[in-house]
C-alpha positions as CSV (number, residue, x, y, z in Angstrom):
1,M,-64.5,-65.8,-14.8
2,G,-67.3,-68.3,-14.7
3,L,-66.3,-69.7,-18.1
4,A,-64.9,-73.2,-18.4
5,H,-62.7,-72.3,-21.3
6,Y,-61.5,-69.0,-19.6
7,P,-60.9,-69.7,-15.9
8,L,-60.0,-67.0,-13.4
9,K,-56.5,-68.4,-13.1
10,R,-55.8,-67.7,-16.8
11,F,-57.2,-64.2,-16.5
12,L,-54.9,-63.5,-13.5
13,D,-51.9,-64.8,-15.3
14,L,-52.5,-62.5,-18.3
15,L,-53.2,-59.6,-15.9
16,R,-49.8,-60.0,-14.2
17,L,-48.1,-59.9,-17.6
18,W,-50.0,-56.8,-18.6
19,Y,-49.2,-55.1,-15.3
20,R,-45.5,-55.5,-15.8
21,L,-45.7,-53.9,-19.3
22,T,-48.1,-51.0,-18.7
23,D,-47.0,-47.5,-17.7
24,F,-50.3,-46.7,-16.0
25,D,-49.9,-45.5,-12.4
26,N,-51.8,-46.9,-9.4
27,T,-54.8,-44.6,-10.0
28,Q,-55.3,-45.8,-13.5
29,V,-54.7,-49.6,-13.5
30,G,-57.9,-50.4,-11.6
31,P,-60.3,-48.6,-14.0
32,A,-58.4,-50.0,-17.0
33,V,-58.8,-53.6,-15.8
34,A,-62.5,-53.0,-14.9
35,G,-63.2,-51.7,-18.3
36,R,-62.2,-55.1,-19.8
37,L,-64.8,-57.0,-17.8
38,Q,-68.3,-57.9,-18.9
39,G,-71.5,-59.1,-17.4
40,R,-71.8,-59.8,-13.7
41,P,-68.0,-59.5,-13.0
42,F,-68.1,-55.9,-14.3
43,T,-71.1,-55.2,-12.0
44,L,-69.4,-56.6,-8.9
45,V,-66.2,-54.6,-9.3
46,T,-68.0,-51.3,-10.0
47,E,-70.1,-51.7,-6.8
48,M,-67.3,-52.6,-4.4
49,T,-66.4,-50.3,-1.5
50,I,-63.0,-49.4,0.0
51,R,-62.7,-47.7,3.5
52,K,-59.7,-45.4,3.8
53,Q,-57.6,-44.9,7.0
54,D,-59.5,-41.7,7.8
55,G,-62.8,-43.6,7.7
56,T,-63.9,-42.3,4.3
57,E,-65.6,-44.9,2.1
58,L,-65.0,-45.0,-1.7
59,T,-67.3,-46.8,-4.2
60,G,-67.5,-47.2,-7.9
61,D,-64.8,-45.6,-10.0
62,A,-63.4,-43.8,-7.0
63,A,-62.7,-47.1,-5.3
64,L,-61.1,-48.5,-8.5
65,A,-58.8,-45.4,-8.8
66,H,-57.7,-45.6,-5.1
67,P,-53.9,-45.9,-5.0
68,G,-53.8,-47.6,-1.6
69,E,-52.3,-46.6,1.7
70,E,-49.4,-47.9,3.7
71,A,-49.7,-49.1,7.3
72,G,-48.7,-46.7,10.0
73,V,-46.1,-47.2,12.7
74,G,-46.7,-50.5,14.5
75,G,-49.4,-51.4,12.0
76,V,-51.8,-48.7,13.2
77,P,-53.7,-47.7,11.3
78,P,-53.7,-50.8,9.0
79,A,-52.9,-50.5,5.2
80,T,-55.7,-50.2,2.7
81,Q,-55.7,-52.0,-0.6
82,S,-55.6,-50.2,-3.9
83,G,-58.4,-50.4,-6.4
84,L,-56.7,-53.1,-8.4
85,Q,-56.0,-55.2,-5.4
86,S,-59.6,-54.9,-4.2
87,L,-60.8,-55.9,-7.8
88,I,-58.7,-59.1,-7.8
89,R,-59.9,-60.0,-4.2
90,T,-63.5,-59.6,-5.2
91,L,-63.2,-61.8,-8.3
92,Q,-61.3,-64.5,-6.4
93,N,-64.0,-64.6,-3.7
94,K,-66.7,-65.1,-6.2
95,Y,-65.1,-67.1,-9.0
96,G,-61.9,-68.5,-7.5
97,T,-61.5,-72.3,-6.8
98,E,-60.9,-73.6,-3.4
99,S,-57.3,-74.7,-2.9
100,Q,-58.0,-78.3,-2.0
101,D,-60.3,-78.6,-5.0
102,Q,-57.6,-77.3,-7.3
103,Q,-55.0,-79.7,-5.9
104,A,-57.3,-82.6,-6.5
105,Q,-58.0,-81.4,-10.0
106,D,-54.3,-81.1,-10.8
107,I,-53.6,-84.7,-9.6
108,D,-56.5,-86.1,-11.7
109,D,-55.3,-84.2,-14.8
110,F,-52.0,-86.0,-14.5
111,F,-53.2,-89.5,-13.9
112,D,-55.9,-89.2,-16.6
113,L,-53.5,-88.1,-19.3
114,R,-53.7,-90.2,-22.4
115,R,-52.1,-89.6,-25.8
116,G,-55.3,-90.1,-27.8
117,R,-55.2,-88.2,-31.2
118,H,-52.2,-86.1,-30.2
119,S,-48.8,-86.6,-31.7
120,L,-46.0,-88.2,-29.6
121,L,-44.2,-84.9,-29.3
122,E,-47.3,-83.2,-27.9
123,H,-47.9,-86.1,-25.5
124,L,-44.3,-85.8,-24.1
125,I,-44.7,-82.1,-23.5
126,E,-48.0,-82.5,-21.8
127,F,-46.7,-85.3,-19.6
128,D,-44.0,-83.1,-18.2
129,H,-46.3,-80.0,-17.8
130,R,-49.0,-81.8,-15.9
131,Y,-46.6,-83.6,-13.6
132,D,-44.8,-80.4,-12.8
133,H,-48.2,-78.6,-12.2
134,A,-49.4,-81.4,-9.8
135,R,-46.2,-81.5,-7.9
136,T,-46.2,-77.7,-7.4
137,S,-49.8,-77.3,-6.4
138,S,-50.3,-80.5,-4.3
139,G,-46.8,-81.8,-3.6
140,L,-47.3,-85.0,-5.7
141,T,-44.1,-87.0,-5.9
142,I,-43.5,-90.1,-8.1
143,N,-40.1,-91.8,-8.5
144,N,-38.4,-92.2,-11.9
145,I,-39.4,-95.9,-12.3
146,G,-43.1,-95.0,-11.8
147,L,-42.9,-92.1,-14.2
148,A,-41.1,-94.2,-16.8
149,H,-43.7,-96.9,-16.6
150,M,-46.6,-94.5,-17.0
151,L,-44.9,-92.8,-19.9
152,L,-44.3,-96.0,-21.9
153,K,-47.7,-97.4,-21.0
154,H,-49.8,-94.5,-22.3
155,C,-47.6,-93.1,-25.2
156,M,-49.2,-95.5,-27.7
157,V,-45.9,-96.6,-29.2
158,D,-45.7,-100.0,-30.8
159,H,-44.2,-102.9,-28.8
160,Q,-41.1,-103.1,-31.0
161,T,-40.3,-99.5,-30.5
162,K,-40.8,-99.8,-26.7
163,A,-38.5,-102.9,-26.6
164,H,-35.9,-100.9,-28.6
165,V,-36.0,-98.0,-26.1
166,R,-35.7,-100.3,-23.2
167,L,-32.8,-102.0,-24.8
168,L,-31.0,-98.7,-25.2
169,V,-31.2,-98.0,-21.5
170,N,-30.4,-101.7,-20.6
171,N,-34.0,-102.1,-19.3
172,D,-33.3,-99.7,-16.5
173,L,-36.5,-97.7,-16.0
174,N,-34.7,-95.5,-13.4
175,R,-33.0,-93.7,-16.4
176,L,-36.1,-91.6,-17.0
177,D,-34.3,-88.7,-18.7
178,D,-32.7,-91.1,-21.2
179,I,-36.0,-92.8,-22.0
180,K,-37.7,-89.4,-22.6
181,G,-34.7,-88.3,-24.7
182,H,-35.0,-91.4,-27.0
183,L,-38.8,-90.9,-27.4
184,Q,-38.4,-87.2,-28.0
185,R,-35.9,-87.8,-30.8
186,L,-38.3,-90.3,-32.4
187,A,-41.2,-87.9,-32.0
188,K,-39.2,-85.0,-33.6
189,T,-38.2,-87.1,-36.6
190,A,-41.9,-87.7,-37.4
191,S,-43.4,-84.4,-36.3
192,A,-40.7,-81.9,-37.1
193,P,-38.6,-83.1,-40.1
194,G,-35.7,-81.0,-41.3
195,I,-36.4,-78.3,-43.9
196,S,-34.6,-78.8,-47.2
197,S,-32.8,-75.7,-48.5
198,N,-33.3,-77.0,-52.1
199,T,-37.1,-76.6,-51.7
200,T,-37.0,-73.0,-50.4
201,Y,-34.2,-72.1,-52.9
202,A,-36.2,-73.4,-55.9
203,G,-39.3,-71.5,-54.7
204,D,-37.5,-68.3,-54.1
205,W,-35.8,-68.5,-57.5
206,T,-39.0,-69.0,-59.3
207,D,-40.6,-66.0,-57.7
208,E,-37.6,-63.7,-58.2
209,A,-37.0,-64.8,-61.8
210,A,-40.5,-63.6,-62.7
211,E,-39.8,-60.2,-61.3
212,E,-36.1,-59.6,-62.2
213,W,-36.2,-61.2,-65.6
214,P,-39.3,-60.1,-67.5
215,E,-40.3,-61.9,-70.6
216,E,-39.2,-59.2,-73.0
217,T,-35.6,-59.5,-71.9
218,W,-35.4,-63.0,-73.2
219,W,-35.9,-61.9,-76.9
220,P,-33.8,-59.3,-78.7
221,D,-35.4,-56.1,-79.9
222,D,-35.6,-54.9,-83.5
223,S,-32.2,-53.2,-83.3
224,T,-30.6,-56.6,-83.0
225,W,-31.4,-57.4,-86.6
226,D,-30.0,-54.1,-88.0
227,E,-26.6,-55.7,-88.7
228,Y,-28.3,-58.2,-90.9
229,E,-30.3,-55.6,-92.8
230,E,-27.9,-55.9,-95.8
231,W,-29.0,-59.5,-96.3
232,S,-32.6,-58.6,-96.3
233,E,-32.7,-55.9,-98.9
234,H,-32.5,-58.2,-102.0
235,D,-35.6,-58.5,-104.0
236,D,-37.0,-61.9,-104.8
237,D,-36.2,-61.4,-108.5
238,D,-32.7,-60.3,-107.9
239,E,-30.2,-62.5,-109.7
240,S,-27.0,-60.9,-108.4
241,W,-25.4,-63.7,-106.5
242,E,-22.5,-66.1,-106.7
243,W,-22.3,-69.8,-106.1
244,A,-19.9,-72.7,-106.4
245,S,-20.3,-75.8,-108.6
246,A,-21.4,-78.9,-106.8
247,A,-19.6,-81.1,-109.3
248,G,-16.3,-79.4,-108.5
249,D,-16.0,-78.0,-112.0
250,G,-15.2,-74.5,-110.8
251,A,-17.1,-71.3,-109.9
252,V,-20.0,-70.0,-111.9
253,T,-21.3,-66.5,-111.7
254,S,-24.6,-64.9,-112.7
255,Q,-24.9,-61.1,-113.2
256,A,-28.4,-60.0,-114.0
257,G,-29.0,-61.9,-117.2
258,S,-25.4,-62.5,-118.4
259,E,-23.9,-65.9,-117.5
260,S,-20.3,-67.1,-117.5
261,H,-20.0,-70.9,-117.3
262,Q,-16.9,-72.7,-116.4
263,G,-16.8,-76.5,-116.9
264,H,-20.3,-76.7,-118.5
265,D,-21.8,-75.1,-121.6
266,A,-25.4,-74.4,-122.4
267,E,-25.1,-76.4,-125.6
268,D,-23.8,-79.6,-123.9
269,E,-26.1,-82.5,-123.5
270,P,-28.6,-82.6,-120.6
271,W,-27.4,-83.7,-117.2
272,D,-27.4,-87.3,-116.0
273,D,-28.9,-88.5,-112.8
274,A,-25.6,-87.9,-110.8
275,Q,-25.5,-84.3,-111.9
276,E,-29.1,-83.8,-111.0
277,A,-28.5,-85.3,-107.5
278,A,-25.5,-83.0,-107.0
279,Y,-27.5,-80.0,-108.1
280,G,-30.3,-80.9,-105.7
281,K,-27.8,-81.4,-102.9
282,G,-26.4,-77.9,-103.5
283,K,-29.9,-76.4,-103.3
284,R,-30.7,-78.1,-100.0
285,K,-27.4,-77.6,-98.1
286,G,-26.4,-74.1,-99.1
287,K,-25.6,-71.7,-96.2
288,R,-28.4,-69.4,-95.5
289,R,-27.7,-65.9,-94.7
290,F,-30.9,-64.5,-93.3
291,S,-32.0,-63.8,-89.7
292,K,-35.2,-61.8,-89.7
293,G,-38.6,-63.2,-89.4
294,K,-38.4,-65.7,-86.5
295,S,-40.8,-64.1,-84.1
296,K,-41.6,-60.8,-85.6
297,G,-43.7,-62.0,-88.5
298,Y,-41.3,-60.6,-91.2
299,K,-40.7,-62.4,-94.5
300,A,-37.3,-64.0,-94.3
301,K,-35.1,-63.0,-97.2
302,G,-31.6,-64.0,-98.1
303,K,-29.4,-66.2,-100.3
304,S,-27.8,-69.5,-99.6
305,H,-24.4,-70.2,-101.0
306,G,-24.0,-73.9,-101.3
307,K,-21.5,-76.2,-102.8
308,G,-22.5,-76.8,-106.4
309,G,-25.9,-75.2,-106.0
310,K,-27.8,-72.0,-105.4
311,G,-30.8,-71.2,-103.4
312,K,-32.8,-68.3,-101.8
313,G,-34.3,-68.1,-98.4
314,A,-37.7,-66.8,-99.8
315,G,-37.0,-66.1,-103.4
316,K,-38.3,-67.7,-106.6
317,S,-36.8,-71.0,-107.6
318,T,-35.3,-71.8,-111.1
319,D,-36.6,-74.9,-112.8
320,G,-34.0,-74.8,-115.7
321,C,-34.2,-73.8,-119.3
322,S,-37.1,-75.2,-121.4
323,N,-35.2,-74.6,-124.6
324,C,-31.9,-76.4,-124.1
325,G,-32.6,-78.3,-120.9
326,S,-29.8,-76.6,-119.0
327,P,-30.4,-76.1,-115.2
328,W,-28.0,-73.1,-115.1
329,H,-30.3,-70.5,-116.6
330,H,-33.9,-69.6,-117.3
331,A,-35.5,-69.8,-120.7
332,S,-35.7,-66.0,-120.9
333,N,-31.8,-65.9,-120.7
334,C,-31.1,-68.9,-122.9
335,P,-28.3,-68.1,-125.4
336,N,-29.9,-70.6,-127.8
337,S,-33.3,-68.7,-127.8
338,T,-34.3,-67.7,-131.3
339,N,-36.3,-64.8,-130.0
340,K,-33.4,-63.1,-128.2
341,K,-32.0,-60.1,-129.8
342,G,-28.4,-60.1,-131.0
343,K,-28.3,-63.9,-131.7
C-alpha cells in the first residue's frame, strides 16, 4: 500500500490465501487484518463508517467487526458490506491502480523484457509469466511466429545455438512449443545439473563413520594382549631358550649356564667368514614372538627363533667368548675358563 516493492495487488493476493486458511468468523477477520496495517492505511480503515439496514452507523472497531447483512426481498433494503469488505474497498479507493493504467503497465512489462544478468532458465519462465499476465489483464494476443522471434532475439544465446535450434524445428518459427522446449533443456543442463549420488554418499559416510566408529574401536584394548603374556614374562638375562643351527649342523640348546653342542665344539678353531655370515643371518631373520609395546609404550620382550641363530626382542646380545673365541657362549660360561670351578 503506497510502497513500490509492496503494491496493493500483492497484499490482496496474500490476504485471499490467509482468508481461506483462517478459522476466524466474519466478526473477527476485519479487526485481524486491520491490526496488520501501519501508518496512514491503518488510520483510514479505523476511521471508516458503515451504515446498517436499520440506519445505525458503525465506526472504528465496531465497523471492522460488522458481519454484514444480506439484501431483503427484491433488493430492499440493500445488503451492507462486512467490516473486511469495507476495509478492502477503502484501500482500493486510496491505493489501487486504475484498470487502464494497469493494462498499459502489463503490456510494457512484456515488451521491455530482456534477459540481462538472469540465467536462461529464469528468462524463459519470466517470458511466459509476463505474456500470460498481459494477455489476461489487457487481452494482448501475439501469434506463435512473433513470440518465437521475440524469444530468440532477447534470450542472449549465441548465433550457433540459435541456428541449431532453428535447424531442429526445420526453421519453422510456428513451432513455438518445440523451440521453448529445446531452449529449456539447454537452460536446465547449465542451471540445474544432475546431483551425483556418489557425492552425497561419500559425505554421509564421512559424517556417520565419525559417530558410529569412534577412534577407540580401531585399536584393541589391553585384554587383547593377555594371550601373549607368556612371551613377555622372560627377563632380559634369561638364557632358557632353544634355537636351531644356521649351518644345518643340528639343534643346539642352552639351559641357564650349561651348554650342549652338536656339530661344533668350544675347543674347535674360530669360525670363518661363511660361518660368521650364517650366524649373523640367523640373528636377523629369526621369528620374533612378541606383541606388546606398539602403541601402549610397553617395552617389547620376546625371543626370536631363527635358523642357525638366536636373538631377543629387547634382551642383551651375546658377543661370543673372549677366552676361546666361540660365538656359542659367553666368557663367564666358557668350559675352558681357568677360573671356573670344577675344571
